[in-house]
N, C-alpha and C positions, 0 to 999 in steps of 0.2 A: 921226864915225869909221865907215867902211864896214867891216863885220865879217863874218867867216865862222866858223861853229861846226861842229865835228864832235861826235858824241855828243849832239846837241841834244835828243833825245827822252828822255834820261836824267834822273835825279833833280836833278842840278845844272844840266844844260843847259837844261831847260825853264824854270827860273827865270832863267837868264842871258839867254835870248831876250827875256824881258819887260823887261829893263833896257837893251836895245839897240834902235836904230831899224831895224827891218826887216832883220835880218841874212840873209845867205845861209847855208843849212845843207847839209852833206854827210850823206847818210843812205842806208841800204840800200833803203828803200821810199819813194821820192820822192813817188809819188802819194798814198800814205796820209798822209805828213807834210804835204803841201799841204792835204789835206782837214781834217786835225786842227788845223793852225796858222793856216791862212788868211792874213789880212792882217798877222799878227805877223811874217811873214818876207817877204823880197824874192823868194826862190826856194828850192826844194828840189832838189838835184842828186843823182842816184843815184851811190853809191860803194860798190863791193865792196872791202873792205879788202885783198883779195888782189892788187890792182893799183893803180897811181897814180890819183888822182882826175882828172877832166877839168881840163886847165890853164885853160880859159876861166873856170871857176868861181872861180879864184884871181886872175885878172887884175884889177888895180885895187883889190884889197882892201888895207885899211890894217892890220888886225889879224886874226890867226887864233887862235881859241880851240879847242884840240885836247883833247877829252875822251873820244874814242871808246875803247872797250875792253870786252872780255868781262867781265860781272859776276863779281867774285871770290867773293861770299858766297852765290851761288845754285847749288845742286847740289853733289854730292860731287866731290872732287878726284880724278877718274880721270886717267890719262895723257892722254887726249884733252882733258879739261877744262883741264889745266895747259898743254897745247900751245896751246889757244885763248886762254888768259889771256896767255901770252907773245906769241904771234904777232899778236894784235889790237893790242897795245901797241908791240912792238918793230918788227915788219915794217910795221904800219900807219903808224907814225911815219916809218919809212924811206921809204915810198912817198909820203907826204904831202910830205916834203922833196924828193923827186924831182920832183914836180909844181911845187913852188915854184921849183926850179932852172930849169924851162923857161919861167917867166913873163918877159915883157918888162918888166913893172913889178911888182917883188916886194913882198910885205907888209913893213911896217916892223917888225912884231913878231910873234913866235909865242909865245903863252902856252900851255904844254903841261901837262897834268895829270901828276903823279907821285903818290907816296904815302909816308907815314911808314914803310911797310914797308921802305923803303930802309935803315933803321938796324938791322933785325933786332930781336930781343928783348934789352933792355939793362938790365933791373931798374930801379933808382931813379936811374940815371945821367942827368944832364941832357944833352939832345941839342940841338945847334944845327946850322945848315947846314954848318958846317965839320967836324962829327963824321964819323968814318969809317963806311963802310957795313957792314951785316951780311953774313952768308954763306949765308943760307937761300934758298929758292926765290924768294920775293917780293923779297928784297933784290937778288938777281941780276937779276930782271926789271926792277926800278926802275933799276938802274945802266945796263942796256942801253937802256932806254926813254929815259932822260935823255941818254945818249950819242948816240942817233939824233937827238933834238931839237937837240942842240948843233951838229950838222953844218950846220944852217941858218945858223949864224954865219959860216961860210965864204962865204955868199952875201950877206953884208951885212945879215942879218936879226937883230935883237935877240931873244934867246931867254930866257924865264923858265920855269922848271919849278916848279910849285906842288906841294909834297909834302903831300898832303891827309891829314888825320886822319879820325876818325869824324865823319861829317856828320850833324848833327841838324836835322831839318826836319819839317814837316807832310806827311802823306800819302804817306810812303814812307821808304826808307832804314832805318838801324839802329834808330831810335827806334820806328818803326811796328812792327817785329818784337818789340820789348820790351814794348809797352803791354799786350797782353792778359793775360799772366801777372801783371803788376804790378797791373792793375786788379782781378784776381781775388784779390789778396792773396797771390800765390804767387811774388813776386819774391824773388830771392836772389842772393848773389855767385856768381861762377863760379870754379872752381878754388880757389886760395888767396885770391882777392879782393885780393891785394896788387899785382897787375899794374897799371901805369899806363895810363890811357886818355887819349890826346890827341884832343880833340874840337873841333868848331867848329860854330857856328850856320850854317845854309845861307846866310842873308842876308849874314853876314860873309864867307863864302867867295866868294860872287858879287861882293861889293864888292871883295874882294882881287884877283880875276881882272881886274876893270875897272881897279883901281888899278895893277896890274902893266902893263897895256897902255898906260896913260897916263903913267907915270913913266919918262922916257927914260934915267934913270941906273940903273934897277933891272934887273938881269940875273942869270942863273944860278939856283941853287936858292933857293926861298923856302918856308919851312914854313907850310902852310895849316892852322894850329891856333890855338885861343884861348890866351891867355897863362897860363892856370891849369889844367893837366892834373890829373886826380884818379885815385885808385885805383879799381878796380872796386868795392870795398866801399863807398867813399864815394859813387860814382855810384849804387849801389843805394839807399843811404840817402836821397840827395837826390831821386831820382826818386820813391821811395815817399812822401816828405814832400810833394812837389808834388802828387802824385795823392791825397794824404790816405788812403793805404792802409798797412797794416802790412807790414813786411819782416823777419820774425823767423825765417824758415826758414834752416837751415844751408846753407853753400855747396854747390853741385853739384860733386861730385868730378870731377877731370880725366878719370879713366878712363871715367866715364859719358858725358861730352861726347865723348870720343874714339870710343866705340862708336856714338854717334848721328851724329857729323859727320865722322869720318875725319880725314884729314890737315889739313883746314881748322881743326881745333881749335887747332893751333899758332898760327894767326893770331889766333884769338879770345882766347887766353891770353897772347899776346905782350905784353911790357911796354915801352912807349915813352913816356918822359917828355920831351916835345919842347917847346922854347921857340921862338916865332916871332921870332927875333932880327933877321932881315933885314927883315921887314915893319915891325917897330917902329922900327928904325934909319932906314928910309925915310920914316917919318912916318905910317904907317897907324894909324888909330884903330879899335879894335874896339867895336862897339855892344854886344856880349855877351861880355865877358871872363870872367864868372863863370858857372858851370854852373847854379846855381839860378835866376838871372835869365833865362838862356836857356830853360830848361825851363818857367818860368812863362809866358814869352812864347808858347812853342809849344803849351802845353797849357791855358792859361787858358780858351780858348774851346771846349775839348772836354771839360770836366768834366761 
């Protein structure tokens, strides 16, 4: 499979590169990417998300893995930050499809990132791919993001949108930000602690992206989450147990988090109890369906 990746230097993209045979990548700083990734990639092509990527980079490509987007969890959500979050996903995808349209030999499949933010905050309701969307900022962004990806279907390209949950992996992402307070014995639930966290081990997510590219019958939205979501309170208990640390502190009140994080706290406290129905129906097998086993794998070598 001749592949192209956008967002290749991100937390998921870097691992995806290692599972492919010398993919081409689209990146803002091509020279730096070539120096960093070397023989792992066939080429690094400069792409400013404000315009379509070079058509020649997409010619002859079998599968496009589209992960590019402004980080959601970094920095306060100012108006400018929210505009970057939206434009990098919605307009970036629109311009990628514009370039695909110009190809003489188009990719067979576009596997595009999305997020479980699509559903909004839904308490303890079980959510599957057919569940209706939410109405908040991230839900709207995800709807527009997926809609732009779907336009590639008009060009004969199969499109899969992976609605990604909280990605757990070594050396970055959400887990890395949690570890210090938990290792100091200061871990505690957030807000009520009753909100559901739909999570996935990074290895399973990368495997799901590859699975989606290789399964010709799979199309449309696919929830990129493990089969067993947990509440924030349960996540706190399990992480503390795996780290062999206490977690007896009371929950951090929502108003304290709001003062520290601003509007982003609504994402942090959102409850999404998501089931990977489409992936399971297509025959995908999770290596890490349970949280404790996933954390043991990720943290055993870092004790």
